[in-house]
C-alpha positions as CSV (number, residue, x, y, z in Angstrom):
1,X,38.3,12.5,36.3
2,X,41.7,14.7,36.1
3,X,43.1,16.8,32.8
4,X,45.4,14.8,30.9
5,X,41.9,12.1,30.2
6,X,39.9,14.7,29.5
7,X,42.4,16.6,27.1
8,X,43.1,12.4,25.4
9,X,39.0,12.6,25.3
10,X,38.8,15.7,23.4
11,X,41.6,14.5,21.0
12,X,39.5,11.5,20.1
13,X,36.2,13.7,19.4
14,X,38.7,16.1,17.0
15,X,39.9,13.3,14.5
16,X,38.3,14.7,10.9
17,X,38.0,12.4,8.0
18,X,37.7,13.2,4.8
19,X,37.6,11.4,1.9
20,X,41.1,12.6,0.0
21,X,41.2,14.2,-4.2
22,X,42.9,11.4,-5.2
23,X,45.3,13.2,-8.6
24,X,45.9,10.6,-10.5
25,X,44.1,9.1,-12.5
26,X,41.3,6.1,-12.4
27,X,40.6,3.0,-14.7
28,X,36.8,3.1,-16.9
29,X,34.6,1.9,-15.0
30,X,36.8,1.8,-11.2
31,X,35.8,3.7,-7.9
32,X,38.5,4.0,-5.5
33,X,37.9,5.5,-1.8
34,X,41.4,5.9,0.5
35,X,41.0,7.0,4.3
36,X,43.0,9.9,6.1
37,X,43.3,10.0,10.1
38,X,45.1,13.2,10.4
39,X,45.8,13.6,14.4
40,X,46.1,17.5,15.9
41,X,49.4,18.7,17.1
42,X,47.8,19.7,20.6
43,X,44.6,19.8,22.0
44,X,42.4,23.3,20.9
45,X,41.6,25.1,24.4
46,X,38.3,25.9,23.2
47,X,36.9,22.9,21.5
48,X,37.7,21.8,25.7
49,X,36.2,24.4,27.0
50,X,32.8,24.1,24.9
51,X,33.2,20.6,26.2
52,X,33.2,22.0,29.9
53,X,30.0,24.0,29.4
54,X,28.5,21.5,28.4
55,X,28.7,19.2,31.0
56,X,27.5,22.3,32.8
57,X,24.0,22.8,32.3
58,X,23.4,19.2,31.9
59,X,25.0,19.1,35.7
60,X,22.3,22.2,37.0
61,X,19.8,21.1,34.4
62,X,19.3,17.7,36.2
63,X,19.9,19.5,39.8
64,X,16.4,21.9,39.2
65,X,13.8,21.4,41.2
66,X,11.7,18.6,39.3
67,X,7.7,18.9,38.9
68,X,5.8,15.3,40.5
69,X,2.5,14.2,39.4
70,X,-0.2,15.3,42.0
71,X,-1.5,11.5,43.3
72,X,-5.0,10.8,43.4
73,X,-7.0,9.1,45.4
74,X,-8.2,5.7,44.4
75,X,-11.7,4.9,43.8
76,X,-14.4,2.9,45.3
77,X,-14.4,1.0,42.2
78,X,-10.7,0.2,42.9
79,X,-10.3,0.2,46.2
80,X,-13.5,-0.8,47.8
81,X,-13.3,2.4,50.0
82,X,-14.7,5.6,49.3
83,X,-11.7,8.9,48.4
84,X,-11.0,10.6,50.9
85,X,-10.5,13.3,48.2
86,X,-11.3,14.6,44.7
87,X,-12.9,12.6,41.9
88,X,-11.1,9.8,39.9
89,X,-13.4,8.0,37.1
90,X,-12.4,4.7,36.4
91,X,-13.1,2.4,34.0
92,X,-15.2,-1.0,34.5
93,X,-15.3,-3.3,32.7
94,X,-16.6,-6.3,33.2
95,X,-15.9,-10.4,32.8
96,X,-17.0,-12.2,30.1
97,X,-20.3,-13.8,31.3
98,X,-18.4,-17.5,32.1
99,X,-21.1,-20.0,29.7
100,X,-20.4,-23.9,30.9
101,X,-20.8,-25.6,27.7
102,X,-23.0,-29.1,28.4
103,X,-20.0,-32.4,28.6
104,X,-21.4,-34.8,26.5
105,X,-21.5,-38.2,29.0
106,X,-19.6,-40.9,27.9
107,X,-21.8,-44.0,26.3
108,X,-20.2,-46.3,28.4
109,X,-21.0,-43.8,31.9
110,X,-24.0,-45.1,32.6
111,X,-22.9,-49.1,31.4
112,X,-20.1,-48.4,34.1
113,X,-21.7,-47.0,37.0
114,X,-24.2,-50.0,37.2
115,X,-20.8,-52.6,36.5
116,X,-19.5,-50.8,39.9
117,X,-22.6,-51.7,41.6
118,X,-23.1,-54.8,40.4
119,X,-18.9,-55.7,42.2
120,X,-20.1,-53.6,45.1
121,X,-22.7,-56.6,45.7
122,X,-20.4,-59.4,44.2
123,X,-17.9,-58.0,47.5
124,X,-20.2,-57.9,49.7
125,X,-22.2,-60.9,49.3
126,X,-18.4,-63.4,48.7
127,X,-17.6,-61.1,52.3
128,X,-20.9,-63.2,53.6
129,X,-20.2,-65.9,52.0
130,X,-16.7,-66.6,53.3
131,X,-17.5,-65.2,57.3
132,X,-20.4,-68.1,57.0
133,X,-17.8,-70.7,55.6
134,X,-15.5,-69.4,58.3
135,X,-18.2,-69.8,61.4
136,X,-19.6,-73.0,59.9
137,X,-16.0,-74.9,60.0
138,X,-14.9,-73.1,63.3
139,X,-18.7,-74.7,64.9
140,X,-18.2,-78.3,62.5
141,X,-14.7,-78.8,62.4
142,X,-13.0,-81.9,65.2
143,X,-10.2,-79.5,65.5
144,X,-11.8,-77.5,67.5
145,X,-13.5,-80.0,70.0
146,X,-11.9,-79.8,73.3
147,X,-9.9,-82.7,73.3
148,X,-8.8,-83.0,76.5
149,X,-9.6,-82.3,80.3
150,X,-5.9,-80.9,82.4
151,X,-6.2,-80.3,86.0
152,X,-3.9,-78.3,88.1
153,X,-4.2,-78.3,91.8
154,X,-5.4,-81.9,92.8
155,X,-4.5,-85.2,92.3
156,X,-6.7,-86.4,94.8
157,X,-7.8,-89.6,91.9
158,X,-11.8,-89.5,93.1
159,X,-12.1,-85.4,92.0
160,X,-10.4,-86.0,88.5
161,X,-12.2,-88.7,88.5
162,X,-15.4,-86.5,88.9
163,X,-14.5,-83.8,86.9
164,X,-13.5,-85.7,83.5
165,X,-16.3,-87.6,83.3
166,X,-18.7,-84.8,83.4
167,X,-18.6,-84.0,79.8
168,X,-17.0,-81.6,78.6
169,X,-14.6,-83.8,75.9
170,X,-15.8,-83.5,72.7
171,X,-17.3,-80.3,73.2
172,X,-17.0,-77.2,70.6
173,X,-14.4,-75.4,72.8
174,X,-16.7,-71.9,70.9
175,X,-20.1,-72.9,71.6
176,X,-19.1,-75.3,75.1
177,X,-20.4,-73.4,78.0
178,X,-17.4,-72.4,80.6
179,X,-20.0,-71.0,83.5
180,X,-22.6,-73.5,83.9
181,X,-19.4,-76.0,83.9
182,X,-17.6,-73.5,86.2
183,X,-21.1,-74.4,88.8
184,X,-21.2,-77.7,88.4
185,X,-17.6,-77.8,89.8
186,X,-17.9,-76.0,92.1
187,X,-20.8,-77.5,93.3
188,X,-18.1,-80.8,94.4
189,X,-17.4,-80.8,97.6
190,X,-14.0,-81.8,97.7
191,X,-13.7,-77.9,95.5
192,X,-12.8,-75.0,98.3
193,X,-13.4,-72.6,94.5
194,X,-11.8,-73.3,90.6
195,X,-11.7,-71.1,87.1
196,X,-11.8,-72.4,83.8
197,X,-9.7,-71.6,81.3
198,X,-9.6,-72.3,77.1
199,X,-6.1,-73.4,75.2
200,X,-7.2,-72.7,71.7
201,X,-7.3,-75.3,70.0
202,X,-8.5,-77.4,71.8
203,X,-7.6,-78.0,75.6
204,X,-9.4,-76.5,78.7
205,X,-7.4,-76.2,82.0
206,X,-9.3,-75.9,85.2
207,X,-7.9,-75.1,88.7
208,X,-9.1,-76.4,91.5
209,X,-8.8,-75.5,94.9
210,X,-9.2,-78.1,97.3
211,X,-10.8,-77.6,100.6
212,X,-8.7,-78.9,103.6
213,X,-9.9,-81.4,106.0
214,X,-9.6,-80.5,109.3
215,X,-11.8,-83.4,111.9
216,X,-13.9,-86.0,111.5
217,X,-17.0,-86.3,112.4
218,X,-18.4,-89.5,113.1
219,X,-21.7,-90.6,113.1
220,X,-24.0,-93.8,113.2
221,X,-24.1,-94.1,109.4
222,X,-20.5,-93.6,108.7
223,X,-17.1,-90.4,109.4
224,X,-16.8,-87.8,107.0
225,X,-13.9,-85.1,106.9
226,X,-14.7,-81.6,107.1
227,X,-13.0,-78.0,106.8
228,X,-12.4,-75.3,109.0
229,X,-16.4,-73.5,107.4
230,X,-18.1,-76.8,108.2
231,X,-18.9,-78.5,104.3
232,X,-18.7,-82.0,104.9
233,X,-16.0,-83.2,102.3
234,X,-16.6,-86.0,101.7
235,X,-15.9,-90.0,103.3
236,X,-12.8,-90.4,106.0
237,X,-11.8,-93.4,103.8
238,X,-11.5,-91.5,100.9
239,X,-9.9,-88.1,102.5
240,X,-6.4,-88.4,102.4
241,X,-4.4,-87.7,105.6
242,X,-7.9,-88.6,107.2
243,X,-5.0,-90.6,110.3
244,X,-3.6,-87.5,111.5
245,X,-7.0,-86.5,111.8
246,X,-8.7,-85.3,115.4
247,X,-12.5,-87.2,115.5
248,X,-15.8,-85.6,117.1
249,X,-18.1,-88.4,117.4
250,X,-21.5,-87.2,117.1
251,X,-24.3,-88.3,120.3
252,X,-27.1,-86.5,119.1
253,X,-30.2,-89.0,118.9
254,X,-32.6,-88.0,117.5
255,X,-33.3,-88.4,113.7
256,X,-31.2,-91.7,114.5
257,X,-27.7,-89.4,115.3
258,X,-27.5,-89.0,111.8
259,X,-28.9,-85.3,110.8
260,X,-27.7,-82.2,112.0
261,X,-29.6,-79.9,114.3
262,X,-31.7,-78.6,110.8
263,X,-32.8,-82.3,110.5
264,X,-30.3,-82.7,107.8
265,X,-28.6,-85.6,107.1
266,X,-25.2,-85.7,107.3
267,X,-23.6,-86.4,104.3
268,X,-20.8,-85.3,101.3
269,X,-22.0,-81.4,100.5
270,X,-23.8,-81.0,103.4
271,X,-22.7,-78.1,106.3
272,X,-22.2,-78.3,109.8
273,X,-22.5,-75.2,112.6
274,X,-18.6,-73.5,111.1
275,X,-18.8,-71.8,114.9
276,X,-18.5,-75.6,116.1
277,X,-15.9,-76.7,113.9
278,X,-14.2,-73.5,115.8
279,X,-14.8,-74.2,118.6
280,X,-13.9,-78.3,119.0
281,X,-10.5,-77.1,117.5
282,X,-9.8,-75.0,120.3
283,X,-10.9,-77.7,122.7
284,X,-8.7,-80.3,120.6
285,X,-5.6,-77.1,120.9
286,X,-5.9,-76.5,124.7
287,X,-7.0,-79.5,126.6
288,X,-3.6,-81.0,127.0
289,X,-2.0,-78.0,127.0
290,X,-4.3,-77.1,129.7
291,X,-5.6,-79.4,131.6
292,X,-2.2,-81.7,130.5
293,X,-4.3,-84.9,128.8
294,X,-4.4,-86.6,126.0
295,X,-6.4,-89.6,125.9
296,X,-10.1,-88.8,125.2
297,X,-12.7,-88.1,123.8
298,X,-15.2,-85.1,122.0
299,X,-18.7,-85.7,121.6
300,X,-20.8,-83.7,120.6
301,X,-24.8,-84.1,122.3
302,X,-27.5,-82.0,122.1
303,X,-29.9,-83.6,124.5
304,X,-27.0,-83.1,127.7
305,X,-28.7,-80.7,130.7
306,X,-30.1,-77.4,130.3
307,X,-28.1,-74.8,130.3
308,X,-27.2,-71.1,130.3
309,X,-26.0,-69.2,127.0
310,X,-25.3,-65.8,127.3
311,X,-27.8,-65.6,130.3
312,X,-30.4,-67.0,129.6
313,X,-31.7,-70.9,129.8
314,X,-31.5,-72.6,127.2
315,X,-33.1,-76.4,126.4
316,X,-31.3,-77.6,124.9
317,X,-30.8,-75.2,121.6
318,X,-28.2,-76.3,120.9
319,X,-25.5,-78.4,120.9
320,X,-22.8,-79.2,123.8
321,X,-19.2,-80.3,123.4
322,X,-18.7,-83.5,125.8
323,X,-15.5,-84.4,127.0
324,X,-15.2,-88.7,127.6
325,X,-11.5,-89.4,129.9
326,X,-10.1,-93.1,129.4
327,X,-10.5,-92.5,133.8
328,X,-14.7,-92.9,133.2
329,X,-15.6,-88.9,133.4
330,X,-17.7,-86.5,131.8
331,X,-16.8,-83.2,131.3
332,X,-19.3,-80.7,130.1
333,X,-18.0,-78.4,127.7
334,X,-20.9,-76.6,126.6
335,X,-20.8,-74.5,123.2
336,X,-19.3,-71.5,121.4
337,X,-22.1,-69.4,122.7
338,X,-22.1,-70.0,126.4
339,X,-20.1,-66.5,128.3
340,X,-17.5,-68.3,130.0
341,X,-14.1,-68.2,127.4
342,X,-13.1,-72.2,126.4
343,X,-9.9,-71.0,128.1
344,X,-11.6,-69.6,132.1
345,X,-13.3,-73.5,131.8
346,X,-10.6,-75.6,130.5
347,X,-9.0,-74.2,134.1
348,X,-11.6,-74.6,136.4
349,X,-11.8,-78.0,135.0
350,X,-7.8,-78.6,135.5
351,X,-8.8,-77.3,139.2
352,X,-11.7,-79.7,139.9
353,X,-9.5,-83.0,138.9
354,X,-6.5,-81.2,140.1
355,X,-8.9,-81.5,143.8
356,X,-10.5,-84.5,142.9
357,X,-7.3,-85.7,142.8
358,X,-5.5,-84.6,146.0
359,X,-8.2,-86.3,148.1
360,X,-8.6,-89.4,146.4
361,X,-12.0,-89.3,145.5
362,X,-14.3,-91.6,142.4
363,X,-15.1,-88.1,140.0
364,X,-18.0,-88.6,138.0
365,X,-19.0,-85.3,135.7
366,X,-17.6,-81.9,136.4
367,X,-20.1,-79.2,134.8
368,X,-18.5,-76.2,133.6
369,X,-21.5,-74.6,131.7
370,X,-22.8,-72.5,134.3
371,X,-20.0,-69.2,134.4
372,X,-17.8,-69.2,137.3
373,X,-20.1,-72.0,139.6
374,X,-19.0,-75.2,137.8
375,X,-20.4,-78.8,139.6
376,X,-18.7,-81.9,139.4
377,X,-20.7,-85.0,140.6
378,X,-18.6,-88.4,142.5
379,X,-18.9,-92.6,141.3
380,X,-20.9,-93.8,144.8
């Protein structure tokens, strides 16, 4: 603070307010006052010194050492930990005990609980009733009865008619035994595999894979188509494309030629030996290419002379194939269980035919079942 400002403050502080004395008389009962302000001409030096002295005393008193109270550690009652030193009394004040006042039970609460339990029971009963009504509608309504059975994978009218007449139409789509109908359809001779699918709400789709015929098997009781697995599919008259299939003529005499090796009558659904079917297919494929013969009949017989099968004597226990040519000779090829491969047997047959043709011999039979020792006979 500058000296001029200090003097100005001193001047303001030294204003003297005096009550002036009036020289004129006042009316009775009237009192008047007049303020007289005097302004000093100059700042008194003595007053400024006194101000400075007071200020210095004030600053010196503040700058002196201050006495702080001693710090006392809190007690166990206040902190929960024993004090490190000293002891300080604590005023223990316990909170007033809480006495819960019983809340009176309203008169309508018990009635409300009973009402809530009643509505819960009523809701459960309503839900059960809805489930029962829904199940009854689903099981008895005509909207869920199978109205159409569609077949995929076949156009065979006989197979389509057989499946559609199994009684699937009209059954409830929820109650129909899909597994049982799948087994029944799979047992049909024409079916290789089947799958049933439900199409809501009232349709059933049958996906069928038909068996593929590879040969015609001719017996005294009829001619049937056979697939690669040896399953007898259907009569040749009911087989699509039967005219393009090669025919094996079954010449077995036991059972009047209409039974298999196990005495089973050959009919749709019966099963022949798979290896015999594969062997017959190989003969039809390779004989024209190796030997050069296209006009022949393939016979299947189990009454041919005994043969060695895998090095063991076989008295006709297995079937054997015979090639009957239009020239009148017979070639005993054996069966799939012979040790000599089919290609070797066909090469031997081709060499014997070439030999008899060069020598102009009248060939009667050729037996190719004895490995590398084929036997042929001539007509007398």
